[in-house]
Structures are given as C-alpha cells and as structure tokens.
mmCIF file of the N, C-alpha and C atoms, coordinates in Angstrom:
data_MODEL
# 
_entry.id   MODEL 
# 
loop_
_atom_site.group_PDB 
_atom_site.id 
_atom_site.type_symbol 
_atom_site.label_atom_id 
_atom_site.label_alt_id 
_atom_site.label_comp_id 
_atom_site.label_asym_id 
_atom_site.label_entity_id 
_atom_site.label_seq_id 
_atom_site.pdbx_PDB_ins_code 
_atom_site.Cartn_x 
_atom_site.Cartn_y 
_atom_site.Cartn_z 
_atom_site.occupancy 
_atom_site.B_iso_or_equiv 
_atom_site.pdbx_formal_charge 
_atom_site.auth_seq_id 
_atom_site.auth_comp_id 
_atom_site.auth_asym_id 
_atom_site.auth_atom_id 
_atom_site.pdbx_PDB_model_num 
ATOM 1   N N  . MET A 1 1  ? -14.077 0.979   12.724  1.00 0.00 ? 1  MET A N  1 
ATOM 2   C CA . MET A 1 1  ? -13.341 2.238   12.621  1.00 0.00 ? 1  MET A CA 1 
ATOM 3   C C  . MET A 1 1  ? -11.856 1.954   12.397  1.00 0.00 ? 1  MET A C  1 
ATOM 4   N N  . ALA A 1 2  ? -11.280 2.679   11.491  1.00 0.00 ? 2  ALA A N  1 
ATOM 5   C CA . ALA A 1 2  ? -9.871  2.483   11.156  1.00 0.00 ? 2  ALA A CA 1 
ATOM 6   C C  . ALA A 1 2  ? -8.972  2.980   12.275  1.00 0.00 ? 2  ALA A C  1 
ATOM 7   N N  . ASN A 1 3  ? -7.881  2.250   12.508  1.00 0.00 ? 3  ASN A N  1 
ATOM 8   C CA . ASN A 1 3  ? -6.946  2.770   13.496  1.00 0.00 ? 3  ASN A CA 1 
ATOM 9   C C  . ASN A 1 3  ? -5.916  3.645   12.793  1.00 0.00 ? 3  ASN A C  1 
ATOM 10  N N  . ASP A 1 4  ? -5.225  4.420   13.564  1.00 0.00 ? 4  ASP A N  1 
ATOM 11  C CA . ASP A 1 4  ? -4.333  5.454   13.029  1.00 0.00 ? 4  ASP A CA 1 
ATOM 12  C C  . ASP A 1 4  ? -3.224  4.904   12.133  1.00 0.00 ? 4  ASP A C  1 
ATOM 13  N N  . VAL A 1 5  ? -2.640  3.774   12.491  1.00 0.00 ? 5  VAL A N  1 
ATOM 14  C CA . VAL A 1 5  ? -1.552  3.234   11.682  1.00 0.00 ? 5  VAL A CA 1 
ATOM 15  C C  . VAL A 1 5  ? -2.079  2.779   10.320  1.00 0.00 ? 5  VAL A C  1 
ATOM 16  N N  . ASN A 1 6  ? -3.308  2.268   10.273  1.00 0.00 ? 6  ASN A N  1 
ATOM 17  C CA . ASN A 1 6  ? -3.887  1.878   8.986   1.00 0.00 ? 6  ASN A CA 1 
ATOM 18  C C  . ASN A 1 6  ? -4.095  3.096   8.089   1.00 0.00 ? 6  ASN A C  1 
ATOM 19  N N  . VAL A 1 7  ? -4.530  4.184   8.674   1.00 0.00 ? 7  VAL A N  1 
ATOM 20  C CA . VAL A 1 7  ? -4.751  5.420   7.912   1.00 0.00 ? 7  VAL A CA 1 
ATOM 21  C C  . VAL A 1 7  ? -3.418  5.954   7.382   1.00 0.00 ? 7  VAL A C  1 
ATOM 22  N N  . ARG A 1 8  ? -2.393  5.967   8.232   1.00 0.00 ? 8  ARG A N  1 
ATOM 23  C CA . ARG A 1 8  ? -1.077  6.456   7.796   1.00 0.00 ? 8  ARG A CA 1 
ATOM 24  C C  . ARG A 1 8  ? -0.481  5.566   6.710   1.00 0.00 ? 8  ARG A C  1 
ATOM 25  N N  . LEU A 1 9  ? -0.627  4.263   6.861   1.00 0.00 ? 9  LEU A N  1 
ATOM 26  C CA . LEU A 1 9  ? -0.121  3.343   5.852   1.00 0.00 ? 9  LEU A CA 1 
ATOM 27  C C  . LEU A 1 9  ? -0.867  3.539   4.531   1.00 0.00 ? 9  LEU A C  1 
ATOM 28  N N  . GLY A 1 10 ? -2.161  3.729   4.606   1.00 0.00 ? 10 GLY A N  1 
ATOM 29  C CA . GLY A 1 10 ? -2.948  3.971   3.400   1.00 0.00 ? 10 GLY A CA 1 
ATOM 30  C C  . GLY A 1 10 ? -2.530  5.242   2.681   1.00 0.00 ? 10 GLY A C  1 
ATOM 31  N N  . ARG A 1 11 ? -2.272  6.282   3.449   1.00 0.00 ? 11 ARG A N  1 
ATOM 32  C CA . ARG A 1 11 ? -1.807  7.545   2.847   1.00 0.00 ? 11 ARG A CA 1 
ATOM 33  C C  . ARG A 1 11 ? -0.460  7.358   2.179   1.00 0.00 ? 11 ARG A C  1 
ATOM 34  N N  . ARG A 1 12 ? 0.421   6.601   2.826   1.00 0.00 ? 12 ARG A N  1 
ATOM 35  C CA . ARG A 1 12 ? 1.750   6.351   2.272   1.00 0.00 ? 12 ARG A CA 1 
ATOM 36  C C  . ARG A 1 12 ? 1.633   5.579   0.955   1.00 0.00 ? 12 ARG A C  1 
ATOM 37  N N  . LEU A 1 13 ? 0.797   4.563   0.950   1.00 0.00 ? 13 LEU A N  1 
ATOM 38  C CA . LEU A 1 13 ? 0.595   3.776   -0.263  1.00 0.00 ? 13 LEU A CA 1 
ATOM 39  C C  . LEU A 1 13 ? 0.051   4.637   -1.397  1.00 0.00 ? 13 LEU A C  1 
ATOM 40  N N  . ARG A 1 14 ? -0.955  5.442   -1.108  1.00 0.00 ? 14 ARG A N  1 
ATOM 41  C CA . ARG A 1 14 ? -1.546  6.313   -2.134  1.00 0.00 ? 14 ARG A CA 1 
ATOM 42  C C  . ARG A 1 14 ? -0.512  7.310   -2.655  1.00 0.00 ? 14 ARG A C  1 
ATOM 43  N N  . LEU A 1 15 ? 0.307   7.856   -1.763  1.00 0.00 ? 15 LEU A N  1 
ATOM 44  C CA . LEU A 1 15 ? 1.347   8.811   -2.156  1.00 0.00 ? 15 LEU A CA 1 
ATOM 45  C C  . LEU A 1 15 ? 2.365   8.162   -3.096  1.00 0.00 ? 15 LEU A C  1 
ATOM 46  N N  . LEU A 1 16 ? 2.861   6.994   -2.708  1.00 0.00 ? 16 LEU A N  1 
ATOM 47  C CA . LEU A 1 16 ? 3.855   6.303   -3.539  1.00 0.00 ? 16 LEU A CA 1 
ATOM 48  C C  . LEU A 1 16 ? 3.270   5.932   -4.901  1.00 0.00 ? 16 LEU A C  1 
ATOM 49  N N  . ARG A 1 17 ? 2.050   5.450   -4.895  1.00 0.00 ? 17 ARG A N  1 
ATOM 50  C CA . ARG A 1 17 ? 1.395   5.069   -6.148  1.00 0.00 ? 17 ARG A CA 1 
ATOM 51  C C  . ARG A 1 17 ? 1.194   6.296   -7.035  1.00 0.00 ? 17 ARG A C  1 
ATOM 52  N N  . GLY A 1 18 ? 0.755   7.384   -6.437  1.00 0.00 ? 18 GLY A N  1 
ATOM 53  C CA . GLY A 1 18 ? 0.522   8.619   -7.183  1.00 0.00 ? 18 GLY A CA 1 
ATOM 54  C C  . GLY A 1 18 ? 1.795   9.202   -7.773  1.00 0.00 ? 18 GLY A C  1 
ATOM 55  N N  . LYS A 1 19 ? 2.891   9.138   -7.020  1.00 0.00 ? 19 LYS A N  1 
ATOM 56  C CA . LYS A 1 19 ? 4.174   9.657   -7.516  1.00 0.00 ? 19 LYS A CA 1 
ATOM 57  C C  . LYS A 1 19 ? 4.634   8.925   -8.764  1.00 0.00 ? 19 LYS A C  1 
ATOM 58  N N  . ARG A 1 20 ? 4.230   7.690   -8.898  1.00 0.00 ? 20 ARG A N  1 
ATOM 59  C CA . ARG A 1 20 ? 4.627   6.903   -10.062 1.00 0.00 ? 20 ARG A CA 1 
ATOM 60  C C  . ARG A 1 20 ? 3.592   6.958   -11.181 1.00 0.00 ? 20 ARG A C  1 
ATOM 61  N N  . GLY A 1 21 ? 2.469   7.606   -10.911 1.00 0.00 ? 21 GLY A N  1 
ATOM 62  C CA . GLY A 1 21 ? 1.419   7.700   -11.913 1.00 0.00 ? 21 GLY A CA 1 
ATOM 63  C C  . GLY A 1 21 ? 0.672   6.390   -12.123 1.00 0.00 ? 21 GLY A C  1 
ATOM 64  N N  . TRP A 1 22 ? 0.705   5.531   -11.124 1.00 0.00 ? 22 TRP A N  1 
ATOM 65  C CA . TRP A 1 22 ? 0.048   4.238   -11.224 1.00 0.00 ? 22 TRP A CA 1 
ATOM 66  C C  . TRP A 1 22 ? -1.386  4.336   -10.731 1.00 0.00 ? 22 TRP A C  1 
ATOM 67  N N  . ASN A 1 23 ? -2.290  3.624   -11.372 1.00 0.00 ? 23 ASN A N  1 
ATOM 68  C CA . ASN A 1 23 ? -3.633  3.500   -10.820 1.00 0.00 ? 23 ASN A CA 1 
ATOM 69  C C  . ASN A 1 23 ? -3.686  2.208   -10.000 1.00 0.00 ? 23 ASN A C  1 
ATOM 70  N N  . GLN A 1 24 ? -4.786  2.014   -9.303  1.00 0.00 ? 24 GLN A N  1 
ATOM 71  C CA . GLN A 1 24 ? -4.903  0.836   -8.444  1.00 0.00 ? 24 GLN A CA 1 
ATOM 72  C C  . GLN A 1 24 ? -4.887  -0.452  -9.259  1.00 0.00 ? 24 GLN A C  1 
ATOM 73  N N  . HIS A 1 25 ? -5.452  -0.420  -10.452 1.00 0.00 ? 25 HIS A N  1 
ATOM 74  C CA . HIS A 1 25 ? -5.463  -1.614  -11.296 1.00 0.00 ? 25 HIS A CA 1 
ATOM 75  C C  . HIS A 1 25 ? -4.038  -2.044  -11.646 1.00 0.00 ? 25 HIS A C  1 
ATOM 76  N N  . TYR A 1 26 ? -3.187  -1.081  -11.983 1.00 0.00 ? 26 TYR A N  1 
ATOM 77  C CA . TYR A 1 26 ? -1.812  -1.417  -12.332 1.00 0.00 ? 26 TYR A CA 1 
ATOM 78  C C  . TYR A 1 26 ? -1.073  -1.974  -11.115 1.00 0.00 ? 26 TYR A C  1 
ATOM 79  N N  . LEU A 1 27 ? -1.217  -1.328  -9.959  1.00 0.00 ? 27 LEU A N  1 
ATOM 80  C CA . LEU A 1 27 ? -0.566  -1.826  -8.749  1.00 0.00 ? 27 LEU A CA 1 
ATOM 81  C C  . LEU A 1 27 ? -1.057  -3.227  -8.423  1.00 0.00 ? 27 LEU A C  1 
ATOM 82  N N  . ALA A 1 28 ? -2.337  -3.468  -8.578  1.00 0.00 ? 28 ALA A N  1 
ATOM 83  C CA . ALA A 1 28 ? -2.881  -4.811  -8.333  1.00 0.00 ? 28 ALA A CA 1 
ATOM 84  C C  . ALA A 1 28 ? -2.225  -5.828  -9.257  1.00 0.00 ? 28 ALA A C  1 
ATOM 85  N N  . GLU A 1 29 ? -2.058  -5.458  -10.511 1.00 0.00 ? 29 GLU A N  1 
ATOM 86  C CA . GLU A 1 29 ? -1.465  -6.356  -11.497 1.00 0.00 ? 29 GLU A CA 1 
ATOM 87  C C  . GLU A 1 29 ? -0.019  -6.706  -11.152 1.00 0.00 ? 29 GLU A C  1 
ATOM 88  N N  . ILE A 1 30 ? 0.780   -5.708  -10.787 1.00 0.00 ? 30 ILE A N  1 
ATOM 89  C CA . ILE A 1 30 ? 2.197   -5.985  -10.535 1.00 0.00 ? 30 ILE A CA 1 
ATOM 90  C C  . ILE A 1 30 ? 2.460   -6.560  -9.147  1.00 0.00 ? 30 ILE A C  1 
ATOM 91  N N  . SER A 1 31 ? 1.559   -6.316  -8.205  1.00 0.00 ? 31 SER A N  1 
ATOM 92  C CA . SER A 1 31 ? 1.769   -6.798  -6.839  1.00 0.00 ? 31 SER A CA 1 
ATOM 93  C C  . SER A 1 31 ? 1.098   -8.136  -6.565  1.00 0.00 ? 31 SER A C  1 
ATOM 94  N N  . GLY A 1 32 ? 0.057   -8.456  -7.336  1.00 0.00 ? 32 GLY A N  1 
ATOM 95  C CA . GLY A 1 32 ? -0.696  -9.668  -7.074  1.00 0.00 ? 32 GLY A CA 1 
ATOM 96  C C  . GLY A 1 32 ? -1.727  -9.507  -5.970  1.00 0.00 ? 32 GLY A C  1 
ATOM 97  N N  . ILE A 1 33 ? -1.983  -8.260  -5.579  1.00 0.00 ? 33 ILE A N  1 
ATOM 98  C CA . ILE A 1 33 ? -2.971  -7.956  -4.542  1.00 0.00 ? 33 ILE A CA 1 
ATOM 99  C C  . ILE A 1 33 ? -4.226  -7.431  -5.225  1.00 0.00 ? 33 ILE A C  1 
ATOM 100 N N  . ASN A 1 34 ? -5.363  -7.934  -4.832  1.00 0.00 ? 34 ASN A N  1 
ATOM 101 C CA . ASN A 1 34 ? -6.640  -7.546  -5.419  1.00 0.00 ? 34 ASN A CA 1 
ATOM 102 C C  . ASN A 1 34 ? -6.833  -6.030  -5.351  1.00 0.00 ? 34 ASN A C  1 
ATOM 103 N N  . ARG A 1 35 ? -7.354  -5.429  -6.418  1.00 0.00 ? 35 ARG A N  1 
ATOM 104 C CA . ARG A 1 35 ? -7.551  -3.986  -6.472  1.00 0.00 ? 35 ARG A CA 1 
ATOM 105 C C  . ARG A 1 35 ? -8.466  -3.492  -5.367  1.00 0.00 ? 35 ARG A C  1 
ATOM 106 N N  . CYS A 1 36 ? -9.510  -4.230  -5.058  1.00 0.00 ? 36 CYS A N  1 
ATOM 107 C CA . CYS A 1 36 ? -10.414 -3.827  -3.968  1.00 0.00 ? 36 CYS A CA 1 
ATOM 108 C C  . CYS A 1 36 ? -9.686  -3.820  -2.630  1.00 0.00 ? 36 CYS A C  1 
ATOM 109 N N  . HIS A 1 37 ? -8.793  -4.772  -2.450  1.00 0.00 ? 37 HIS A N  1 
ATOM 110 C CA . HIS A 1 37 ? -7.988  -4.829  -1.221  1.00 0.00 ? 37 HIS A CA 1 
ATOM 111 C C  . HIS A 1 37 ? -7.077  -3.599  -1.141  1.00 0.00 ? 37 HIS A C  1 
ATOM 112 N N  . ILE A 1 38 ? -6.468  -3.230  -2.265  1.00 0.00 ? 38 ILE A N  1 
ATOM 113 C CA . ILE A 1 38 ? -5.614  -2.038  -2.302  1.00 0.00 ? 38 ILE A CA 1 
ATOM 114 C C  . ILE A 1 38 ? -6.431  -0.803  -1.935  1.00 0.00 ? 38 ILE A C  1 
ATOM 115 N N  . SER A 1 39 ? -7.622  -0.686  -2.466  1.00 0.00 ? 39 SER A N  1 
ATOM 116 C CA . SER A 1 39 ? -8.496  0.447   -2.152  1.00 0.00 ? 39 SER A CA 1 
ATOM 117 C C  . SER A 1 39 ? -8.799  0.507   -0.659  1.00 0.00 ? 39 SER A C  1 
ATOM 118 N N  . GLU A 1 40 ? -9.109  -0.635  -0.070  1.00 0.00 ? 40 GLU A N  1 
ATOM 119 C CA . GLU A 1 40 ? -9.412  -0.671  1.361   1.00 0.00 ? 40 GLU A CA 1 
ATOM 120 C C  . GLU A 1 40 ? -8.188  -0.297  2.191   1.00 0.00 ? 40 GLU A C  1 
ATOM 121 N N  . ILE A 1 41 ? -7.009  -0.733  1.764   1.00 0.00 ? 41 ILE A N  1 
ATOM 122 C CA . ILE A 1 41 ? -5.776  -0.360  2.473   1.00 0.00 ? 41 ILE A CA 1 
ATOM 123 C C  . ILE A 1 41 ? -5.573  1.151   2.378   1.00 0.00 ? 41 ILE A C  1 
ATOM 124 N N  . GLU A 1 42 ? -5.706  1.704   1.182   1.00 0.00 ? 42 GLU A N  1 
ATOM 125 C CA . GLU A 1 42 ? -5.503  3.144   0.990   1.00 0.00 ? 42 GLU A CA 1 
ATOM 126 C C  . GLU A 1 42 ? -6.492  3.973   1.800   1.00 0.00 ? 42 GLU A C  1 
ATOM 127 N N  . ASN A 1 43 ? -7.670  3.445   2.030   1.00 0.00 ? 43 ASN A N  1 
ATOM 128 C CA . ASN A 1 43 ? -8.688  4.166   2.800   1.00 0.00 ? 43 ASN A CA 1 
ATOM 129 C C  . ASN A 1 43 ? -8.645  3.847   4.288   1.00 0.00 ? 43 ASN A C  1 
ATOM 130 N N  . GLY A 1 44 ? -7.614  3.109   4.728   1.00 0.00 ? 44 GLY A N  1 
ATOM 131 C CA . GLY A 1 44 ? -7.445  2.812   6.141   1.00 0.00 ? 44 GLY A CA 1 
ATOM 132 C C  . GLY A 1 44 ? -8.485  1.864   6.697   1.00 0.00 ? 44 GLY A C  1 
ATOM 133 N N  . LYS A 1 45 ? -9.149  1.110   5.823   1.00 0.00 ? 45 LYS A N  1 
ATOM 134 C CA . LYS A 1 45 ? -10.238 0.243   6.254   1.00 0.00 ? 45 LYS A CA 1 
ATOM 135 C C  . LYS A 1 45 ? -9.821  -1.207  6.441   1.00 0.00 ? 45 LYS A C  1 
ATOM 136 N N  . ARG A 1 46 ? -8.579  -1.505  6.198   1.00 0.00 ? 46 ARG A N  1 
ATOM 137 C CA . ARG A 1 46 ? -8.145  -2.899  6.287   1.00 0.00 ? 46 ARG A CA 1 
ATOM 138 C C  . ARG A 1 46 ? -6.817  -2.988  7.006   1.00 0.00 ? 46 ARG A C  1 
ATOM 139 N N  . ASP A 1 47 ? -6.735  -3.949  7.929   1.00 0.00 ? 47 ASP A N  1 
ATOM 140 C CA . ASP A 1 47 ? -5.446  -4.275  8.536   1.00 0.00 ? 47 ASP A CA 1 
ATOM 141 C C  . ASP A 1 47 ? -4.607  -4.954  7.466   1.00 0.00 ? 47 ASP A C  1 
ATOM 142 N N  . ILE A 1 48 ? -3.322  -4.769  7.541   1.00 0.00 ? 48 ILE A N  1 
ATOM 143 C CA . ILE A 1 48 ? -2.441  -5.327  6.515   1.00 0.00 ? 48 ILE A CA 1 
ATOM 144 C C  . ILE A 1 48 ? -1.380  -6.193  7.182   1.00 0.00 ? 48 ILE A C  1 
ATOM 145 N N  . HIS A 1 49 ? -1.199  -7.376  6.636   1.00 0.00 ? 49 HIS A N  1 
ATOM 146 C CA . HIS A 1 49 ? -0.208  -8.310  7.155   1.00 0.00 ? 49 HIS A CA 1 
ATOM 147 C C  . HIS A 1 49 ? 1.170   -7.943  6.630   1.00 0.00 ? 49 HIS A C  1 
ATOM 148 N N  . VAL A 1 50 ? 2.171   -8.363  7.364   1.00 0.00 ? 50 VAL A N  1 
ATOM 149 C CA . VAL A 1 50 ? 3.551   -8.071  6.988   1.00 0.00 ? 50 VAL A CA 1 
ATOM 150 C C  . VAL A 1 50 ? 3.866   -8.609  5.593   1.00 0.00 ? 50 VAL A C  1 
ATOM 151 N N  . SER A 1 51 ? 3.307   -9.750  5.241   1.00 0.00 ? 51 SER A N  1 
ATOM 152 C CA . SER A 1 51 ? 3.580   -10.313 3.918   1.00 0.00 ? 51 SER A CA 1 
ATOM 153 C C  . SER A 1 51 ? 3.062   -9.391  2.813   1.00 0.00 ? 51 SER A C  1 
ATOM 154 N N  . LEU A 1 52 ? 1.924   -8.722  3.034   1.00 0.00 ? 52 LEU A N  1 
ATOM 155 C CA . LEU A 1 52 ? 1.410   -7.772  2.047   1.00 0.00 ? 52 LEU A CA 1 
ATOM 156 C C  . LEU A 1 52 ? 2.273   -6.517  1.992   1.00 0.00 ? 52 LEU A C  1 
ATOM 157 N N  . VAL A 1 53 ? 2.765   -6.090  3.130   1.00 0.00 ? 53 VAL A N  1 
ATOM 158 C CA . VAL A 1 53 ? 3.682   -4.938  3.147   1.00 0.00 ? 53 VAL A CA 1 
ATOM 159 C C  . VAL A 1 53 ? 4.904   -5.270  2.301   1.00 0.00 ? 53 VAL A C  1 
ATOM 160 N N  . GLU A 1 54 ? 5.413   -6.475  2.452   1.00 0.00 ? 54 GLU A N  1 
ATOM 161 C CA . GLU A 1 54 ? 6.582   -6.877  1.671   1.00 0.00 ? 54 GLU A CA 1 
ATOM 162 C C  . GLU A 1 54 ? 6.257   -6.932  0.178   1.00 0.00 ? 54 GLU A C  1 
ATOM 163 N N  . MET A 1 55 ? 5.093   -7.445  -0.183  1.00 0.00 ? 55 MET A N  1 
ATOM 164 C CA . MET A 1 55 ? 4.691   -7.501  -1.593  1.00 0.00 ? 55 MET A CA 1 
ATOM 165 C C  . MET A 1 55 ? 4.586   -6.100  -2.187  1.00 0.00 ? 55 MET A C  1 
ATOM 166 N N  . LEU A 1 56 ? 4.013   -5.177  -1.422  1.00 0.00 ? 56 LEU A N  1 
ATOM 167 C CA . LEU A 1 56 ? 3.876   -3.803  -1.901  1.00 0.00 ? 56 LEU A CA 1 
ATOM 168 C C  . LEU A 1 56 ? 5.247   -3.138  -2.029  1.00 0.00 ? 56 LEU A C  1 
ATOM 169 N N  . ALA A 1 57 ? 6.084   -3.296  -1.007  1.00 0.00 ? 57 ALA A N  1 
ATOM 170 C CA . ALA A 1 57 ? 7.423   -2.706  -1.056  1.00 0.00 ? 57 ALA A CA 1 
ATOM 171 C C  . ALA A 1 57 ? 8.187   -3.206  -2.276  1.00 0.00 ? 57 ALA A C  1 
ATOM 172 N N  . THR A 1 58 ? 8.115   -4.499  -2.523  1.00 0.00 ? 58 THR A N  1 
ATOM 173 C CA . THR A 1 58 ? 8.790   -5.092  -3.679  1.00 0.00 ? 58 THR A CA 1 
ATOM 174 C C  . THR A 1 58 ? 8.253   -4.508  -4.978  1.00 0.00 ? 58 THR A C  1 
ATOM 175 N N  . SER A 1 59 ? 6.954   -4.293  -5.047  1.00 0.00 ? 59 SER A N  1 
ATOM 176 C CA . SER A 1 59 ? 6.339   -3.713  -6.245  1.00 0.00 ? 59 SER A CA 1 
ATOM 177 C C  . SER A 1 59 ? 6.889   -2.320  -6.544  1.00 0.00 ? 59 SER A C  1 
ATOM 178 N N  . PHE A 1 60 ? 7.213   -1.587  -5.485  1.00 0.00 ? 60 PHE A N  1 
ATOM 179 C CA . PHE A 1 60 ? 7.766   -0.244  -5.637  1.00 0.00 ? 60 PHE A CA 1 
ATOM 180 C C  . PHE A 1 60 ? 9.298   -0.255  -5.737  1.00 0.00 ? 60 PHE A C  1 
ATOM 181 N N  . GLY A 1 61 ? 9.911   -1.436  -5.671  1.00 0.00 ? 61 GLY A N  1 
ATOM 182 C CA . GLY A 1 61 ? 11.368  -1.526  -5.729  1.00 0.00 ? 61 GLY A CA 1 
ATOM 183 C C  . GLY A 1 61 ? 12.025  -0.996  -4.478  1.00 0.00 ? 61 GLY A C  1 
ATOM 184 N N  . MET A 1 62 ? 11.362  -1.195  -3.337  1.00 0.00 ? 62 MET A N  1 
ATOM 185 C CA . MET A 1 62 ? 11.844  -0.663  -2.059  1.00 0.00 ? 62 MET A CA 1 
ATOM 186 C C  . MET A 1 62 ? 12.006  -1.790  -1.045  1.00 0.00 ? 62 MET A C  1 
ATOM 187 N N  . THR A 1 63 ? 12.760  -1.485  -0.012  1.00 0.00 ? 63 THR A N  1 
ATOM 188 C CA . THR A 1 63 ? 12.772  -2.363  1.150   1.00 0.00 ? 63 THR A CA 1 
ATOM 189 C C  . THR A 1 63 ? 11.511  -2.077  1.961   1.00 0.00 ? 63 THR A C  1 
ATOM 190 N N  . VAL A 1 64 ? 11.196  -2.968  2.869   1.00 0.00 ? 64 VAL A N  1 
ATOM 191 C CA . VAL A 1 64 ? 10.052  -2.748  3.749   1.00 0.00 ? 64 VAL A CA 1 
ATOM 192 C C  . VAL A 1 64 ? 10.265  -1.481  4.564   1.00 0.00 ? 64 VAL A C  1 
ATOM 193 N N  . ALA A 1 65 ? 11.482  -1.258  5.040   1.00 0.00 ? 65 ALA A N  1 
ATOM 194 C CA . ALA A 1 65 ? 11.791  -0.069  5.832   1.00 0.00 ? 65 ALA A CA 1 
ATOM 195 C C  . ALA A 1 65 ? 11.548  1.209   5.031   1.00 0.00 ? 65 ALA A C  1 
ATOM 196 N N  . GLU A 1 66 ? 11.977  1.218   3.771   1.00 0.00 ? 66 GLU A N  1 
ATOM 197 C CA . GLU A 1 66 ? 11.745  2.388   2.922   1.00 0.00 ? 66 GLU A CA 1 
ATOM 198 C C  . GLU A 1 66 ? 10.252  2.609   2.685   1.00 0.00 ? 66 GLU A C  1 
ATOM 199 N N  . PHE A 1 67 ? 9.536   1.519   2.439   1.00 0.00 ? 67 PHE A N  1 
ATOM 200 C CA . PHE A 1 67 ? 8.101   1.609   2.199   1.00 0.00 ? 67 PHE A CA 1 
ATOM 201 C C  . PHE A 1 67 ? 7.372   2.176   3.410   1.00 0.00 ? 67 PHE A C  1 
ATOM 202 N N  . LEU A 1 68 ? 7.799   1.784   4.612   1.00 0.00 ? 68 LEU A N  1 
ATOM 203 C CA . LEU A 1 68 ? 7.112   2.208   5.839   1.00 0.00 ? 68 LEU A CA 1 
ATOM 204 C C  . LEU A 1 68 ? 7.615   3.543   6.391   1.00 0.00 ? 68 LEU A C  1 
ATOM 205 N N  . LYS A 1 69 ? 8.584   4.151   5.737   1.00 0.00 ? 69 LYS A N  1 
ATOM 206 C CA . LYS A 1 69 ? 9.152   5.410   6.226   1.00 0.00 ? 69 LYS A CA 1 
ATOM 207 C C  . LYS A 1 69 ? 8.049   6.456   6.446   1.00 0.00 ? 69 LYS A C  1 
ATOM 208 N N  . GLY A 1 70 ? 7.990   6.981   7.644   1.00 0.00 ? 70 GLY A N  1 
ATOM 209 C CA . GLY A 1 70 ? 7.020   8.007   7.978   1.00 0.00 ? 70 GLY A CA 1 
ATOM 210 C C  . GLY A 1 70 ? 5.678   7.478   8.443   1.00 0.00 ? 70 GLY A C  1 
ATOM 211 N N  . VAL A 1 71 ? 5.501   6.172   8.383   1.00 0.00 ? 71 VAL A N  1 
ATOM 212 C CA . VAL A 1 71 ? 4.231   5.600   8.805   1.00 0.00 ? 71 VAL A CA 1 
ATOM 213 C C  . VAL A 1 71 ? 4.249   5.497   10.311  1.00 0.00 ? 71 VAL A C  1 
# 
C-alpha cells in the first residue's frame, strides 16, 4: 500500500509533467529514469530516493525545494 507522501509526490510529478505537455516517455528520455519507474512514482507505488528527486527536479529546471513544493 502506498504511503501518503508517495501519493502526494506522484501527484506533483504528474501535475508538473502535464503543465509542460510532456508524456512519460519524454520525461524518461530527458531524466534518464525508466518510464515504468516514472509511472510507478506517479501512481504512488514506489518509494523515491533523494537522487531521483534531484534528477526529476533538474529535468524540470527546478531546485529540489521547488519540485517538492506542496508535497
């Protein structure tokens, strides 16, 4: 069962990706994170390490703090 922070982080990731019109394949390509892994993160099914948070934030041109805002 997903914990609450994973669900909130997944929603944040999906929101940011959607605002840019990116699909999961494109985010996977620019971030270096497997598309299936991105899907699991967005669905709150996977714990995420700080290094992946940093990779995602960088992909969006954000700091980690900006990426995690509201999570």
